[in-house]
Structure formats: structure tokens, C-alpha cells
C-alpha positions in Angstrom: 74.9 60.1 204.4 72.6 61.4 201.5 72.9 63.1 198.4 70.9 66.3 198.5 71.8 67.4 194.9 74.3 66.3 192.2 75.4 67.4 188.7 77.5 64.2 187.5 81.4 64.7 186.7 80.8 68.1 188.2 79.8 68.6 192.1 77.9 66.2 194.6 76.0 67.7 197.6 75.5 65.2 200.8 73.9 66.0 203.9 75.1 64.3 207.1 72.9 65.3 209.6 73.4 69.0 210.2 77.0 68.7 208.4 77.0 69.6 204.3 79.9 68.2 202.5 80.3 69.6 198.9 82.7 67.2 196.9 83.6 68.7 193.7 85.7 67.3 190.7 88.5 69.4 189.4 91.6 69.9 187.5 92.5 69.1 184.0 93.7 65.9 182.7 94.3 64.5 186.1 90.6 65.1 187.3 90.4 64.3 191.3 87.8 65.3 193.7 87.8 68.1 196.6 85.7 67.7 199.5 84.8 70.5 201.8 82.4 71.0 204.3 79.8 74.0 204.0 79.5 77.1 206.3 77.0 78.5 208.2 76.5 81.4 205.7 77.6 78.8 202.6 74.6 76.8 203.9 72.1 79.6 204.0 73.0 80.6 200.4 72.3 76.8 199.6 69.3 77.2 201.4 68.0 79.9 199.6 68.7 79.7 196.2 69.6 75.9 196.0 72.8 75.0 193.7 72.4 78.2 192.4 73.8 79.7 195.7 76.8 77.7 195.5 78.2 78.2 192.5 80.7 80.6 192.6 81.8 78.3 195.1 82.4 75.2 193.0 83.6 77.5 190.3 86.2 79.0 192.7 86.8 75.2 193.8 87.0 74.1 190.1 89.4 77.4 189.2 91.9 77.6 192.2 91.7 74.2 194.3 94.8 75.0 196.4 92.9 78.3 198.2 90.0 75.7 199.4 92.6 73.0 200.4 92.8 74.1 204.0 88.7 73.2 204.4 89.2 69.7 202.8 87.8 67.0 204.4 87.5 63.3 203.7 85.0 62.5 200.5 81.8 60.9 201.9 80.6 57.4 200.9 76.4 57.0 200.4 
């Protein structure tokens, strides 16, 4: 597992073979981490535009984490 990109205390993008795991810090006073595996479309957006291609996803996770809970995976260990 390697870190592809990161904005400390906001999000981290990991590579695990062909898999891409995006871990986003969310919450208000009680911060917590939500990690999810990127879909092929999300990977393509990242490949085309860098983290800007995932900006809407990061903001969505931060604003409405409950929507993304069904996609939750274990937080990776680099």
C-alpha cells in the first residue's frame, strides 16, 4: 500500500495494486475517518485531472458521510 496523494488532516489517496482507496476526514468536533474504494469512473477522473477530479467526492463525503457509509472499507495501513 502506497500513498499517491495527500492533504494532511483532510484526505489521503492510497494505491493497493489496481485498487485505489480514498480516506477522508469528516465530522465536526469529533473527527473520524471514512475510507472507500474508488470506482473505475472515479479512478478515471483522478487519472485525467488529479485530485481535482475527486474534489466533489471528497466534499460529498465531508458533507454527507452517511450517504457513503455503504461503500466503507477498512482504513488502510501504509
